[in-house]
C-alpha positions, 0 to 999 in steps of 0.5 A: 909373770909378775916381778916381785917388789924388789925386782921392780925396785932394782929394775927402776934403779937400772933405769935411774942409772942408765937415764942419769948417764944418757941425760948427761950424755945427750941432753935431756930433750936429746934422750928418747924413751926407747934409747933410754930404756934400751940403754938400761936393757929394757924395752920402751913398754916397760917404762910407764910401769916404773914412772908416771913421766920422763920428767919424774925420771929425770928428777931421779936421775938428777939426784942419782948422778949427784951421789958419786959426785958427793962421794968424789968430794968427800974423797978428795977432801978427806985428808986435806986441811981446809984451804988444801981441800977446796984446792984438791977439790978444784983440781979433781973437779976441773980436770981434762978427764971430768971434762971429757966425760960428761956422762959420767960427771957432774950433772949440773955442768952436764945439764945446767940450761935444761935443768933450768928449763925443767918442771918445778919438781925436777928443779926442786930435786936439782935444788936439794941436790946442789944444796947438799954439795954446798953444804958438804963443802961448807962443812969441810971448812970447819975453821970458818964461821958457818955463813962464811963457809956456806958463802965460800962453798957456793962461790967455789961450786959456782966457779967450778960448775961455770968453768967445766961447763964453758970448758966443754963449750969452746972448740979451742983445746987450748982455751979449754985448757986455760978456762980449767987452769985459770978457774983451779987458780982462783979456787985458791983465792976463794 
């Protein structure tokens, strides 16, 4: 029996959501289609009814993984003045909770090096998603000239993503915590 278009769309979204989690948890190259479909509660055979390739799914999963980050950023920044918004954003993003949850956190920190090696479509999707975060942060800096706000947002996000990534890489818990702490301090000067 064929599924309705609505059911197929819901199934596709379930696959994208599962992929966003699995890719961040295990990496793109280490996540096979069988494991990914099992995580979505489906069989491997149904994958190609929804996607032309794994790369297509990677692009969609990356975009989907950024949406909760945007929502989180907006929630954190919504009630803060300009500089306090950046500091609150950094405190939330550069937390041990975020560090210890790559499968539910920022896709750029979890998948950055793999996304850099992805196909052009995936990189374009990642670029658009990153630009969305930059624009959202820059818009929060409403008392700053737009070009300066964008520069500050680029620096702040680059520092946060890099620090979170490094805090996950190192195997020394004290160094990991210090990376997060020092990055938070630097955001105050951006």
